[in-house]
Structures are given as structure tokens and as C-alpha cells.
N, C-alpha and C positions, 0 to 999 in steps of 0.2 A: 505494497500500499506505501502511497504520495508519504501519509504521515514517517512510516519508519524509515524511509528513504530519509528525508529530512534528519531526525534523528542521529544516524547511522552515519552522514555524511559530516557533520556538527561532530562529530567525538574523533571522525576522522583528522579534521582540523585541528580539533585540540589536540589532539597528538603529532600532529606531525609540525603545528607549529608552538606547541610546548617550550622547545630547545631556544626558539626566542625571546623569551621571556625574562629576562634577566639583563636590557640594555639599562645603561645608568642615562640621568637626565634629570628635567628639570623637575622638584619638587616642589613649586609655590601654589598659593593658592589656585585652583583650575577654575575657568569660567563655565560657570552653571548654566546658562544659555546664551543664545548669541546676541549679541548690539549690531547686528550687519544693519543698515536701513532698507538694503533691498530684500531680506529675505522673506517677508512675508509676503511680496510678489512671487519670490522664487519657489517660495512652499505649495503656492496656485498653481504656476505651473507646472510643477512635478506631478499636483495631483488628477490634472486634466489628463498626462500625457499616459497612454496606456504600454503596463507592460507588459515583456510576452506569456501568453497563458503557460506556455509549456515550458517554459525554464526554469530553473530554480533560483528565485531572482534575491540576489546580494547587495549587501550595504556596507561598503566601506567609510568608515568617519575617525573623524580625530574630534578630541576636543568632550565637549559636556550633551544638555538632553536636546538639543538641537536634532542631535542623531535622531531623536525617536519621533518628531516631526517629519522628518523625512523616511523614515524607516513606514511610517502608518500611512504616510499622501503615495509609497511605493508599493504599497503590502509586502514588505518585503519575509519573503521564506528565515533566513540569517542575516544575523549582522556581524561584522567582527569590527571594536574599537581599537582604535592604535593611536598610543599617545606616547611620551617622552618620562610625564608624568604620570608617577606612581598614584598620585592623588586621584586620578579619573577613576580608576579600579576600586576604590574607598569611595568613592561618588555613586558609581550604578551599581556597588553594592548596597549603598544603603536608599537606591532607589526601588532597588528588588528586595528586600527585607519589606519596604512598605506594601510595596505591591502584593506581596505574596501572604499579607494578613489579609484573612478572609474576609474581615468589613471595614478593606479598604476600598473607596468610590473615588469617582472622579472630582466630586464637589470635595473630598474631604482632602486628598492627596498632597494638595499646595502644602496645608496647613502641620501636616504630619511631615512632610516633605524637609520644612523649614525645623521645624522641632528638634530634628533628627541630625539637621547639619549644624545647629548655633553654636553646641560646646565646643565644635572644633575649627566653626569656623564665626567670629561673633559680631557681624559687621554690625553698625547701626547707623551707618549715613542712607539717605532714602537713597542714594543715586550709586548705593554698592554691589555688591553681586543681586543677593537677594530683591532690589528693583529691575533687575533685570531678567532677574528670574521669572516672579510673579510676573510681570506684566508680559514676557514669553511666552507664558502660558495661556493668556488673557485673548492672543489674537486667534481669528478666526481657523484657520486650520492648523491649529494646535492637538496635537496627541490625544490632548484632554479634554475636549470641549465636542466630541461623541461617544457613546459607546462603543458603536463598533472598531475606533480606533483604541478608545484605552483599554478593549480588551483583548484586542490584536496586540499590545502591547506586553501588558498584562500575561497572555497566556506564551509569548518567544520567554518572556524572562521565565515563566515557570518552568517550560522544556530547554531551558541553558541554552537562547539558539541567539543568547546577546551574546559573544563572544568582546572579552576585553583583556589587550595585551600590552603590556608596555613595549617599546618600538619605535624607529625611528622612518619615518614616513622614506628617505633620503637612502635607505639600506636593498642595495638589488635583493640580495638572497633573499631579503623577506619576501618580496613580490613574486620573485621566480616561486617561491612555495606557494604563495596563493595563489598565480596562471596556472602552475601543474596541478595543484588539488583541482580547481574549480575545472579546467579540461577534463580530468579525470573522468570530475562528476557530474558533467552535463550542466553545469551552474553559468550563470549570465550576473556578472557581473555590473548592476542593474545601474549604482549609483555610487558616488564617491562624494563625499563631502572634506574637505582639507581647510575649510577656517583662512584664517589670512596664514599661514603658516610659512609660507612662497617666500616672506618680507625680511623671516627671521633665517633662511636661511642662506649661506656662502656661497658666491657664485656658482662653484662649482657641483653645491650639495643643489643647485638649484635646477643644474641641468640633470643631475640622478635623478631627482624630484618628478621630473614631467615626463623623462625616458620611464620610468618606472610607473607612471600612469600609465601612457601610451602601453606599458606590456599587460596589466589586467587589464583594462577598459577594450570595448570592439563600436563599432557603430554608432550605438543605440545608448551608450553607459551614458550616462547624465552627470558631470563634473562642473562641483557648487564649490565656489572658494572666492575669500575678499580680495581683490585684487584691484591695480589701477586699469585705467583704460587703455594706456598703452601698452602691458604687456598681454591682457586679455586678446588684443588685438594682432599683436605678435604672433600668439598660441594659435589665435580660431583655425589657422588652417591644418594643423597637425591634431589638433583636439578639438571636432566642429561642436560638438555638446559640451561644449563651457559656459556654465555658467556664472554670473556674481553675482554677488550682494555685497556691495563694499560698503564702508563706515567709513 
């Protein structure tokens, strides 16, 4: 059955990528949600576009909960979050713990998450991460705005189909492994979210970064990230489905 195939390929990518989970990197406070100004328009576009109904629909992402909006918009079957910051893993585990509580609803999820996070991240400024998190969950295409999207994300966490690795987007070995795994399991990398990561890379790492994206993507893959119009125009020929939501 389709369900059992999903579970088996999720288990295989855990074992195949497990050795990649020891990268050193940034341990600063993670971004809980996006503050990119074009973000809502991007999610709306992703919601309208149809995915391949005959493929395992896979999402790759970096950073925080904005990935859940993309996963819900694309009805992804499996998600792989790759980030150098070890606190991203802790953040998603907090989300998972709350969603696995039987009495958690889309109405009380936000407040429960805030209470879970505050002991570790005691922000007070109204323009802090909690401000962006709260407003990120309010927009019309948020994963928390409909029961169907909310339950889809909850189910993915219940079945361990959202996998978080600590690693680097400029690591060719990691993306070679993902590409090989996807091809073996007839899985389509449907969406890749890389935030504003591009602007924090060295010149050599920027080229590796785009080579890695091209390696795992296909002509129908959506690549979503914050970048200047100049960079976006320069890369559109090689990556046609490059969406930008810059802030």
C-alpha cells in the first residue's frame, strides 16, 4: 500500500542520511517563522500549483515553521529540514510534542507553543521572534488555518515523516545522497525552501549551493528563497522555478 511505501522510504532516508547529522555550525536563536515580505504571495502560488499525483512529493527546507506552510500548500508526503543550527532540531521537536497531544487543536496550538518556547527563548520585545511567529500563523494560507492542513501536518509528525538534520546546504555529499535516495524510491523533490541562506555563503559556497539545488531539483521543483532581484534574474535560466520572497 502507498502508506507502507511512505514509511519504508522514510526509514531508509533516516538510515542513509544518519551519518550526515554531525555537522558543526551556528547555535544562535533560530528564526521561528519568516519575516519575508513576499512570503504570503509565495504560499498562495504554491497552493494553486498542482503536484505530480503519481510521485512521492518531497519537501526540502531550512529554518523554521514557514516550512510547514509550504508542506501543507504542496501536500508533501515527506519533509527533510536541513539546518546548521542545532536549535532548529529542538524547535521542531517542541512542535512535534505539542501536536502529538490528543487535546491540541489549531485554536490552542499557538499558545501552547509559546509556553513551550518561553523558558528557552525569553523574548519580550513586541517585534521579537514571537511577534513574527504569531503573525506568521495568522495569514490566510497558514497551515494552521484549516482543519485539513492542520491534520496533514499533525499526521506527518505522528508518522515521523518530517525529518530534521543538522547539516549544510553547500555540502555536495549530502545532496548526492538525497538525489540517489529520491531516484531509487521514485520520489520527486517538489519544493526547496532556502530562506536568505544564499547571502550568508562565501563566493565558492554560493556556487556549490546552486549546484546542489540543481542536482536534486527537476524542471517542476519549486525553489523558494529570499534574494535580490539581480541574483534572481541571473539564476532564472538555470533554475526556472525560482520563487523569491525577499525582505
